[in-house]
C-alpha positions, 0 to 999 in steps of 0.5 A: 145201859152198860159201863165199859172200863179199862185201865192201863199203865202208861210208862210216861210222865201224866203230863204228856199222857194227858196232852195225846189223850186229850187233843183231838188231832191225834184222834186220828193217828190212832188204828181204826181211825180215818179222822177227827175234827175240831168243830167249836173250840172249848175253854179254857184250852181249845180241846177243854170244856165245851169243846166239840169233836168229830171222829171219823172211822171206815165204819161210824163218825160220832160227835163228842162235847168235852163236859170237863177238863182237869189238866192233868188228870182228867177230862170227861166227854159225851157223844152228841151225835152217831151215825149208830143208834147210840145213847152215851151217858158219858165217858171219862178219862182218868190219869194218876201219877206213879212211880211206873209212869201214869195210870189211866183209866178209861170208862163210858157208859152206853146203850144201843137204841133199838127196839127189843134187842137194844140190851143184847146189842149193848151186851155184845159190843161191849167188849168191843168197845173195851178193845177199842179203848185198850188198843188206843191206850197201847197205841199211847204209850208205843208213841210215847216211849219212841 
């Protein structure tokens, strides 16, 4: 297992950043994501605790369940199904309001379940996952600045 963490300051209010990142409907607007669906509503918000979301890219799909939802500071999720041989211990997006906007820290702990080479694949794929998080956060800032 390996934890990937990306941190970025987004020059926008914390509420707007949280709303954009926590709403499943916005995911299909991010580069590389072709579709995002809400399979089960959560509480107290439709994207809150218990929400089950499906995200698709041209190559992979995954379903994630929201496990914590604290507007506007944090939400956690865990991938429960995926087209990859992936084990996911959990992910967290934390937001902190600052004078410059909102500091977002996105972390996720993953491992590939492949006999003999799973550890190596995990190590090689971690930077790709980090890059995907960074692209989504950069795009979040671009959209909120527009």
